[in-house]
Residue, then its C-alpha position, 0 to 999 in steps of 0.5 A: m277637726n284637723p285643719d289639714f284635712h283633705c276630702g274629695y272624689v276620685a274616679l276609677v276608670g278603665r276598660p272592663n276587667v282591669g281590676k277597678s272594683t278589686l282595687m277599691n275593695y282593697m283600699l276600703g278594707q271591705k267589699v263594696s263592689i262585687v268582683t268576678a272574672k267576667p268583664q262588665t261585672t260592675r254595671q252602676r256607679i258605686a261610691g266607696i268612702k274611706t275616712t282617716a285622721q288625714g282625710q276622706i276619699i270618696y272613690i267612684d267605681t265606674p263600669g268599664i268603658h267599652l267600644a261595642a255598646k250595642r245594647a241599651l244596658n251597655r250604652y247606659m254603662n258608658r254614659i254613667a262612666h263618662a258622667s262620673l268624670k265630670e264631678v271628681d277631683l282626680v282620676l285613676f286610669l287603670i290598665e293591665a300590665g303588659r296589655w294595651t288595647k283599642q279600648d284602653e286607647h279610647v279611654a285615654r283619649s276621652l280623658k284628655s278633656v277631663g280638667v283634673p289630674v289623671l294618674l295612670v295605675v298599672n295593675k296586675i304587675d305580678l303577672v309581668p315578672d320582667k320589669p324592664k320589659l314592662l317599662q318598655f311597654l309603658e313607654k312605647e305602647v302606652k306613652t306614659d308622658r300623657f299622664e301626670e304620674v304612673f303607679l305600678i300596683a297589684a290590687k289583689s295583694g295590695n303591692g304598691v297601693a299604700r303609695l298610691e293612696e298617699r298620692v291620692l290624698r295629697a291631690l284632694p282639696f282641703s275640706r271638711p268631710y262630706y260623709d259620716e266617718d262610719q259610712f263606707t258607701d253611698r248605696s243602700e242596703r237593698f242595692l248591696a244585697a242585690e249586688l251580692i246575689r248577682e255576684q253569686l249568680m255570675l260566679r255559678l253561671h259564668q259560662e251560661l248567661p252572666y249578662a242576661l240576668t239582673v236582681e231586684v230586691e222586693e223585700f228587705k225587712r228586719e225582724p227580731g234576730l233576723l233580716r228577711i230578704g226576698a229577691i227576683v232574678w230577672v232573665e230574658r228568655k224562658g230557657q234561661k229561667q230553667i238554667v238559673i233554677g237548675k235540675g231539681g232547683d239545684v242551681l238556685k239552691f246553691v246560689g241562695s246558700r252562697a248569697r246568704q253567707a255573703l249577706q250574713e258577712l256583710f250585714e253581720e245578721k242572720i239572713f232569711l233569703r228567698l229567690w224567685v226567677k222571672v222572665s222580662r224579655d230583652w230587658s237589657d235592651n229596653e230603656r223602660a225595663l232598665k229604669q224599672f230595675g234601678f238603672d237610672d242616669s240620675 
């Protein structure tokens, strides 16, 4: 074991849709968190584990912290995001280059009492080509002197990410690794399968009902040469069920085909996938239903 080995937990926080999941996936070199253009795509805390000869970084991808948490699901996501801050060695606070909102300020203020270093990570810098203007924005609107250090990155392309990772590793304590070196997440295969299916649903139905659905994997069975997955797509209304199925089942067939491809890439196995659509009325505002579908504070 390298005596200079670093290991620790790093939370990625920020308002919805600033690129937390995109950044974590890039740093891991593989997909752990699903990504869509819709805010609040990430609903649960997900750990992405990166192990090198120098150390092990456990990135915690959190749901976007938002002000208007009216439904039980939104309140759950805020609770999970805030709770994640209590068990980490470092916080990466992501914002979008050239854009500072009330939600960003809300997150910034909530980070004052975390008790660990907070690095400001300004993402999507490729969208602001005028760098003097960007620096002026950071100084006047964001007030960067509140944070330990500032990093400018583009998570999609990886611009600036290597420098950020070097800084992250130096900030972590000397320790033995917490996870096996070949482990890349703390989540189960069933969880990852459900998330990949939900991602395809959100991409296909992004204008209709991205927040009214969730996915529950009922069957996950390995047979010789085949991984058999059966999942239920839960919606909140009968009308939404018809939208997910589509005319003649075309939407569900399309989603199933795309999801199967994504699952085969992740698991590197031949996949047999079956999807059903069922209604659980107002599940996203029902604490009991949330626990049934795996939204558990523990």
